[in-house]
C-alpha positions in Angstrom: -0.1 0.0 0.1 2.0 2.9 -1.3 0.8 6.6 -2.0 1.4 8.7 -4.9 4.6 10.0 -6.0 5.0 13.3 -4.2 7.7 15.7 -3.0 8.1 16.4 0.8 10.7 18.4 3.0 11.8 17.3 5.9 14.2 18.7 8.9 15.2 18.2 12.3 14.5 21.0 15.1 18.2 22.7 14.3 18.0 22.4 10.1 21.4 20.8 10.1 19.8 17.7 8.5 17.1 19.1 6.0 16.0 17.0 2.9 13.9 17.0 0.1 12.2 14.1 -0.6 10.5 12.5 -4.2 9.2 9.6 -4.9 6.2 7.0 -2.8 6.4 7.1 0.7 5.0 4.2 2.5 2.1 5.2 5.1 3.2 5.6 8.4 3.2 3.0 11.0 3.4 3.4 14.9 6.2 1.3 16.7 5.8 0.5 20.1 9.0 -1.2 20.7 11.4 -0.9 23.3 13.9 0.6 21.0 11.7 3.1 19.1 10.2 4.3 22.7 13.7 4.7 24.3 15.1 6.6 21.4 12.0 9.0 20.8 11.0 8.9 24.3 7.6 7.8 23.2 6.1 5.5 20.2 7.5 6.2 17.0 5.6 7.3 13.9 7.6 6.2 11.0 6.9 6.4 7.1 9.5 4.8 4.3 11.2 5.9 1.2 13.8 4.5 -1.1 16.8 5.9 0.0 18.1 6.9 -3.4 14.9 9.5 -3.5 16.6 11.6 -0.7 18.0 15.0 -1.9 19.8 16.6 1.3 20.2 19.9 1.6 22.3 19.7 4.2 23.3 16.4 6.2 26.2 18.6 8.1 24.9 16.8 12.0 23.7 13.7 10.6 25.2 10.7 13.0 24.2 7.0 12.9 24.3 5.0 15.4 24.4 0.9 15.1 21.2 0.2 17.5 21.3 -3.7 16.5 22.7 -6.7 14.4 20.2 -5.7 12.0 19.9 -1.7 11.8 21.4 1.3 12.3 19.5 4.6 13.5 20.2 8.3 12.3 19.7 11.5 14.1 21.5 15.2 14.5 24.3 15.6 16.7 23.5 19.0 17.2 19.2 19.1 18.2 19.4 15.3 19.1 16.3 14.6 16.7 15.6 11.4 15.9 15.6 10.9 11.9 16.1 7.4 10.5 15.6 3.8 11.0 17.7 1.9 8.4 17.9 -2.0 8.3 21.5 -2.8 6.8 21.1 -4.2 3.1 17.9 -2.4 2.2 17.4 -0.2 -0.3 14.6 2.0 2.0 14.8 3.9 4.8 12.2 4.8 7.4 12.0 8.4 8.7 10.4 10.1 11.4 7.0 11.3 10.4 7.2 14.2 12.7 10.2 15.9 10.4 8.0 16.5 7.5 6.2 20.5 6.4 2.5 20.3 6.9 0.6 19.4 4.8 2.4 15.9 4.3 -1.0 14.2 3.6 0.8 11.2 4.8 -1.8 8.6 6.9 -1.2 6.3 9.8 -1.9 2.7 8.9 -1.2 0.5 11.7 0.9 0.0 14.8 3.3 -2.6 15.4 5.2 -4.4 18.3 2.2 -3.6 20.4 3.0 -6.0 23.1 6.0 -3.9 24.1 3.7 -0.8 24.4 4.6 1.4 27.6 1.7 1.2 30.3 1.3 4.8 30.8 -1.1 5.4 27.5 -3.7 3.2 25.8 -3.8 2.9 22.0 -7.7 3.9 21.3 -7.9 4.0 17.4 -9.2 1.5 15.1 -6.2 1.1 13.5 -4.9 -2.5 13.2 -2.4 -3.5 15.8 0.3 -6.3 15.6 2.9 -7.3 18.2 5.5 -7.9 14.9 6.3 -5.5 12.1 3.8 -6.4 9.0 
């Protein structure tokens, strides 16, 4: 389930990482895994694009952290914004949905890793919920 081709701009809080992306965007998935909640301070909302579709205006503050044997996470070393989640060997990259300027017209389609959800909030919407990535 992909959306139509569009161009969106995104940046971190300090604009040390800013980009323009043209292509198809996967609908947003809310991830409740332990890594995302620790990285974002809450569940994470990610879309995904082909990494080749990203045109950086600036990436001078982009740093990568090897978060597991399967993936790494990109963040801004100045403002601390969580920007990317990238599986090794993948042509795609997940991007934090909150980095995009409005209107993004991105839509949330599901929740994943709901068994790891923190106990201080409830998921009250009717979107599909999964214990793994679907």
